[in-house]
N, C-alpha and C positions, 0 to 999 in steps of 0.2 A: 266277760270282764277282762280288761287289759291286765297284763302282768303287773303286779305291784312292785314298785321300785322305792328304794330308800333315798335319803338325802344326797347320796353320791351316785345315783343312777344305777345302782346294783340291785339285785333281787332283795326284797324286803326280808329281813331276818325275823325270827320269832321273838315276840316281846315277852310273853309269859303264858305258860299253860296251867300253872297253879298259883293263883287262881286263873281260870280261863278268861282271857281279856279280849278286847276288840269289839267293834260294833257288830261284827258277825260271830262273835264268840268262838273264834278259831285260833286265838293266840297271837294274831297278827294285827297291827294297826292299819288295816286296809280301810278304804273308804269307797263310797259309791254314791249314786244319786239318792238313795234312801237315807244316807247318813247326814242328816241336817246339822249335827253337831261337829262334823269333821273330826272324828276320833283318831287322830294321826300321830300323836306324840307318845312315844313309849317312855314313860317316866318311872323312876323309883320314888315312890311317895314317902314323904316324911311326916312326922307328927305335926310340924308347923303347916305344911301344905294341907293335910287332911283337916285340920282345925279351920284353916282359911276357907277351904272349899265348903265346909259345913256352914260357916258364917255367911256364905254367899248363896246358901240354899241347896247345895248339892251334897247330901250326906253319903259319903263313901265309906263310912265307918260301920254303921249299923247294918247287920245282916238283914237281907230281905229274901227269905227262903222261897217266897212265891215266884221270884225271878231266878232262883238258884244262885243268889249272890250272898256269899258268906261274910261280906264286909272286908275292908282292907285294914292292914296294920302297917306301921312304918317298916320300910324295907321291901314291901311288895312292889311288883311292877304292874303298871296299868296303862292302858291306852286312853290318854286324856284328850279332850277336845282342845284343839289349838287355841281357841278363844279363851278358854279357862287358863291354859298354860300362860298365855300372854298377859292375862289379867294378873295372875300370880307373879309373873316376872316384873310387871310394873309396880306391884305391891311389895316386892323384895322377898317373896317366899316361893319362887319357882323351884321345883325339884330338878334334880339331875336327870339326864336322859341317856338312852342308848341310841346314838345316831343311826346305827345300822338297822335298827328296828323302827325308826321314825319314817313315815311315809313322805315321799317327796312333795306331796301337797302342802306340807308345812311351809315350804319355801314360797308359796303364794302369799303368806302372811308375815313371815319373819325372815331376816337375812341369815344365811348359813353361819356367818361368824358369831352371831348371837347364840344360835343353837349350839355351836361347837364349844362355846364358853361354858356350857352346862353339861358337856359330855362326861360320862363316867370313865 
């Protein structure tokens, strides 16, 4: 696997280890060929975003212990799919992000200036 880089071409920073996030559940918003959802956006989720995601069929609130997922609450950091973040952005409910922990693959979908407008 190639070294993971962030939006600025620097080594990808940790998104979150509690809860453990990322497609590979290593705390980083890394991506690869197996990651069909492109989980590359390190976001701090809000009540508004969690409700929106639930309304779109992705329940990030309810624990699913079978998968070791304790559920998210506002303020948690999580690696979101770039497509869901863009959908939330267009709906006016996109959460803030940690640019240093967002994978550079995000730039294939959205301009840096848009992402920077949501930087924490």
